[in-house]
C-alpha positions in Angstrom: -127.7 14.0 137.3 -126.4 13.8 140.8 -127.9 14.4 144.2 -125.5 17.3 146.4 -122.3 15.3 148.2 -121.3 15.3 151.9 -118.9 18.3 151.1 -121.8 21.0 149.1 -123.8 19.9 152.5 -121.1 21.4 155.0 -120.4 24.4 151.8 -117.3 22.7 150.9 -118.2 23.2 147.3 -119.2 26.5 144.5 -121.8 25.9 141.8 -122.3 27.7 138.1 -124.8 29.4 140.1 -122.2 31.1 142.2 -119.4 31.5 139.4 -121.7 33.7 137.7 -123.1 35.9 140.4 -120.1 35.8 141.6 -118.3 37.5 138.1 -122.1 39.2 136.9 -122.6 37.0 134.1 -125.4 34.6 133.3 -126.1 31.3 134.0 -126.5 30.0 130.5 -123.1 31.5 129.8 -120.9 30.1 132.6 -122.6 26.4 131.9 -121.6 26.3 127.9 -118.1 27.6 129.2 -117.1 24.8 131.5 -119.0 22.4 128.8 -116.5 24.1 126.5 -113.8 23.9 128.5 -114.4 20.3 129.5 -115.0 19.3 125.9 -111.3 20.9 125.4 -109.9 18.3 128.2 -108.8 21.7 130.1 -111.0 21.0 132.8 -112.5 18.0 134.6 -116.4 18.1 133.6 -118.6 18.2 137.3 -121.4 16.2 138.3 -124.4 18.3 137.4 -126.9 18.7 140.3 -130.2 20.5 140.6 -130.7 23.4 143.3 -134.0 26.0 144.1 -133.6 29.8 144.4 -136.1 32.1 144.8 -137.0 34.6 141.8 -137.1 38.6 141.7 -140.8 37.9 143.1 -139.6 35.6 146.1 -141.0 32.5 144.3 -138.8 29.1 144.3 -137.6 28.0 140.8 -135.7 25.1 139.7 -132.3 24.7 138.2 -129.1 22.4 137.5 -125.8 24.0 138.2 -122.5 22.7 138.1 -121.0 21.3 141.3 -117.4 22.5 142.1 -115.8 20.1 144.8 -112.8 19.1 145.8 -109.5 20.5 145.2 -110.0 19.7 141.4 -112.7 21.5 141.4 -111.2 24.4 143.4 -108.4 24.1 140.0 -111.2 23.9 137.7 -113.6 26.3 138.9 -111.0 29.3 138.9 -110.1 28.0 135.5 -113.6 28.6 134.4 -113.3 32.2 135.7 -110.0 33.1 134.6 -111.8 31.9 131.1 -114.8 34.3 131.4 -113.9 37.3 133.3 -110.0 37.2 134.3 -110.5 40.4 136.6 -112.7 38.6 139.1 -110.4 35.2 139.4 -109.8 36.8 143.0 -113.2 36.9 143.7 -113.1 33.0 143.3 -110.3 32.3 145.4 -110.7 34.6 148.3 -114.1 31.8 148.2 -112.2 28.9 148.4 -110.2 30.7 151.3 -113.2 31.2 152.9 -114.2 27.9 152.7 -110.9 26.3 154.2 
């Protein structure tokens, strides 16, 4: 597991949890798809980082996410979304455009 990169700290990234939220899917399903696509050498397996979030009652929870950064991360994250939910591909493209 790695620590957050400078790109991640400046918002130039997207992680597997954010992808799950964008496509309204379970995070564990997104992570399995990322791992399967990486095993098939369709995408490069991104680094895994620990992050925190607030649960439904406002309590801090911790989880591990895959972190997509840079041009390769952009392409790979779009590939993951296209695989999981083609109709939401435009959402992730818009997310990356917001970051540019």
